[in-house]
C-alpha positions as CSV (number, residue, x, y, z in Angstrom):
1,M,0.0,0.0,0.0
2,L,1.3,3.5,-0.8
3,G,3.1,5.0,2.1
4,K,2.8,8.4,3.7
5,L,3.8,11.5,1.7
6,F,7.0,13.0,3.1
7,D,7.2,16.6,2.2
8,R,10.3,18.3,3.6
9,Q,9.9,16.6,7.0
10,P,12.8,14.8,8.6
11,A,12.3,11.1,9.3
12,S,13.1,9.2,12.5
13,G,12.9,5.7,13.8
14,A,13.9,2.4,12.4
15,A,13.2,1.5,8.8
16,S,10.8,-1.4,8.3
17,G,12.4,-4.4,6.5
18,N,16.0,-3.2,6.7
19,S,18.6,-5.3,8.5
20,G,22.2,-6.3,8.3
21,P,25.2,-4.3,7.0
22,R,25.1,-1.9,4.1
23,V,27.3,-2.7,1.1
24,P,28.3,0.2,-1.2
25,R,27.9,-0.2,-4.9
26,H,28.7,2.3,-7.7
27,S,25.6,3.2,-9.7
28,G,25.8,5.1,-13.0
29,G,22.1,5.4,-13.0
30,W,21.9,7.0,-9.5
31,G,24.8,9.3,-10.4
32,T,22.8,10.6,-13.3
33,L,19.7,11.2,-11.3
34,R,21.6,12.7,-8.4
35,K,22.9,15.5,-10.6
36,R,19.3,16.4,-11.6
37,L,18.1,16.3,-8.0
38,A,20.9,18.6,-7.0
39,G,20.2,21.1,-9.8
40,E,16.4,21.3,-9.5
41,E,14.0,21.9,-6.6
42,G,10.4,20.8,-5.9
43,L,10.5,17.4,-7.7
44,R,8.2,14.6,-6.7
45,V,10.0,11.3,-6.2
46,L,8.5,7.9,-5.7
47,D,11.0,5.5,-3.9
48,I,10.1,1.8,-4.2
49,G,11.1,-0.5,-1.3
50,S,10.8,-0.7,2.5
51,T,11.0,2.8,4.1
52,S,14.5,4.3,4.2
53,P,15.0,7.3,6.4
54,T,18.3,7.8,4.7
55,N,16.6,8.3,1.3
56,I,13.8,10.5,2.8
57,N,16.3,12.8,4.6
58,Y,18.6,13.1,1.6
59,L,15.8,13.9,-0.9
60,T,13.9,16.3,1.4
61,S,17.1,18.1,2.3
62,L,17.3,19.0,-1.4
63,G,13.8,20.4,-1.4
64,H,12.0,17.4,-3.0
65,S,8.8,15.6,-1.9
66,V,9.0,11.8,-1.5
67,Y,6.5,9.0,-1.6
68,M,7.4,5.5,-0.4
69,A,5.9,2.2,-1.5
70,D,7.1,-1.4,-1.3
71,L,5.3,-3.3,-4.1
72,V,7.2,-6.6,-3.6
73,E,6.0,-6.8,0.1
74,D,2.5,-5.8,-0.8
75,A,2.3,-8.3,-3.7
76,F,3.2,-11.2,-1.4
77,T,1.6,-10.2,1.9
78,G,-1.6,-8.9,0.5
79,D,-4.6,-11.0,-0.6
80,W,-3.9,-10.8,-4.3
81,L,-3.3,-14.4,-5.3
82,R,-6.6,-15.9,-6.3
83,G,-5.5,-19.5,-7.0
84,T,-4.5,-21.3,-10.2
85,D,-6.2,-21.8,-13.5
86,E,-6.8,-25.1,-15.3
87,D,-3.2,-25.1,-16.6
88,G,-1.8,-24.6,-13.1
89,K,-0.9,-20.9,-13.7
90,Q,-1.3,-18.5,-10.8
91,V,-4.2,-16.1,-11.1
92,W,-3.6,-12.7,-9.5
93,D,-6.1,-9.9,-8.7
94,V,-4.3,-7.4,-11.0
95,E,-7.0,-4.8,-10.9
96,G,-7.2,-4.9,-7.1
97,F,-3.5,-4.7,-6.6
98,T,-3.0,-1.7,-9.0
99,K,-6.0,0.1,-7.6
100,Q,-4.7,-0.1,-4.0
101,N,-1.0,0.3,-4.6
102,L,-0.7,2.4,-7.7
103,H,-3.5,4.9,-7.3
104,F,-1.9,8.2,-6.6
105,S,-5.0,10.5,-6.3
106,G,-4.1,12.5,-9.4
107,R,-0.5,13.2,-8.3
108,T,2.3,12.8,-10.9
109,F,5.9,12.1,-10.3
110,D,9.1,13.5,-11.8
111,M,11.2,10.5,-10.8
112,V,10.7,6.9,-9.8
113,L,13.4,4.9,-8.0
114,L,12.2,1.4,-8.9
115,W,15.4,-0.5,-8.2
116,T,15.1,-4.3,-8.7
117,T,11.4,-4.5,-8.1
118,L,10.5,-5.9,-11.5
119,D,12.7,-9.0,-11.0
120,Y,10.7,-10.0,-7.9
121,L,7.1,-9.2,-8.8
122,P,4.7,-12.0,-10.0
123,E,4.6,-12.1,-13.8
124,A,1.0,-11.0,-13.9
125,L,1.9,-7.7,-12.2
126,V,5.0,-6.6,-14.1
127,A,3.4,-5.0,-17.2
128,P,0.5,-3.4,-15.3
129,V,3.0,-1.8,-12.9
130,V,5.0,-0.4,-15.7
131,R,1.8,1.0,-17.3
132,A,0.7,2.5,-14.0
133,F,4.0,4.4,-13.7
134,H,3.8,5.6,-17.3
135,S,0.4,7.2,-16.6
136,S,1.6,8.6,-13.3
137,M,4.7,10.4,-14.4
138,T,5.2,13.8,-15.9
139,P,6.5,14.0,-19.5
140,G,10.3,13.8,-19.3
141,G,10.1,12.1,-15.9
142,Q,12.8,9.5,-15.3
143,L,12.5,6.0,-13.8
144,L,15.6,4.1,-12.6
145,A,15.4,0.3,-12.8
146,V,18.0,-2.3,-12.0
147,F,17.8,-5.7,-13.6
148,H,19.6,-9.0,-12.9
149,T,21.3,-10.4,-16.0
150,K,20.9,-14.0,-14.9
151,L,18.2,-15.9,-13.1
152,Q,20.0,-17.0,-9.9
153,P,17.4,-16.9,-7.0
154,E,19.8,-18.7,-4.6
155,V,22.3,-15.9,-4.8
156,S,20.1,-12.9,-5.6
157,P,18.3,-11.8,-2.3
158,Y,15.9,-8.9,-2.4
159,H,17.8,-5.7,-1.3
160,R,16.8,-2.3,-0.1
161,F,18.8,0.5,-1.9
162,H,19.9,3.4,0.2
163,I,21.1,6.5,-1.8
164,T,24.1,8.6,-0.9
165,A,25.5,12.0,-1.7
166,N,27.9,10.5,-4.2
167,D,27.5,8.0,-7.1
168,D,27.2,5.0,-4.7
169,V,24.1,3.3,-3.4
170,E,24.2,1.1,-0.4
171,L,22.6,-2.4,-0.6
172,Q,21.0,-3.9,2.5
173,W,19.0,-7.1,2.8
174,G,15.3,-6.4,2.7
175,R,12.3,-8.7,3.2
176,P,12.7,-12.3,2.1
177,A,11.7,-12.5,-1.6
178,M,12.8,-14.8,-4.5
179,Q,14.1,-13.5,-7.8
180,L,11.6,-14.6,-10.4
181,R,13.1,-13.4,-13.7
182,A,16.1,-12.0,-15.5
183,M,15.2,-9.9,-18.6
184,T,17.3,-9.5,-21.7
185,N,17.9,-6.0,-23.2
186,R,15.3,-6.7,-25.8
187,Q,12.7,-7.8,-23.2
188,I,13.4,-4.6,-21.3
189,E,12.9,-2.5,-24.4
190,R,9.6,-4.2,-25.2
191,L,8.3,-3.7,-21.7
192,F,9.0,0.0,-21.9
193,T,8.0,0.4,-25.6
194,D,5.5,3.2,-24.9
195,W,8.2,5.3,-23.1
196,S,10.2,8.0,-25.0
197,G,13.7,6.9,-24.2
198,L,15.9,4.3,-22.5
199,K,19.6,4.6,-21.5
200,Q,21.3,1.5,-20.1
201,F,24.3,1.4,-17.8
202,L,26.3,-1.9,-17.9
203,A,27.9,-3.3,-14.8
204,K,30.1,-6.3,-14.0
205,D,28.3,-7.6,-10.9
206,G,25.5,-9.5,-12.5
207,V,23.1,-6.5,-12.9
208,S,22.4,-3.8,-15.4
209,E,20.8,-0.4,-14.8
210,A,18.5,1.6,-17.0
211,I,17.0,5.1,-16.9
212,I,13.7,5.1,-18.8
213,V,12.2,8.5,-19.8
214,R,8.5,9.0,-19.8
């Protein structure tokens, strides 16, 4: 479910779903967005993942407004799985999930920090989530997504991403979740075919990054 709107208010208290040490990782995608955030004011940012006071404090200190939502947690803890069809395929309440978790009351966003969310969502929810972001972002808005290049659930735990004042992000184990897919560049392009631009950042640690422009 969509979290509380944080509008230039400092956060306090422990972050739900965050545990263990933080591991720094260079992020070309975050470095690009960070420069925009430092050069503009009053942007609306949607940060996907369990609540990170680090992210909230950094973004609001620059004069931006922040929404938080953890779609992976909501997908698997909410009552959205309706059973299986005659072929044994899972049936999900896509309409109910998107209505509850991706209805923003008319607000639009300039930036979405999606991180690795799409690799952990049930297949039925992936395309609807992308469509919902497309309709909820301003023209020219930017979405940062991170994709695993290989399907390796046993070594790809779900992480929370904490942003920093440099080009690193800090990874920290989040809620238990299994990696469900690894998409090729072509699959990523098809998924975002209605968007106006896509820039990829290649990495050597088993993931790729992309900034997709609304």
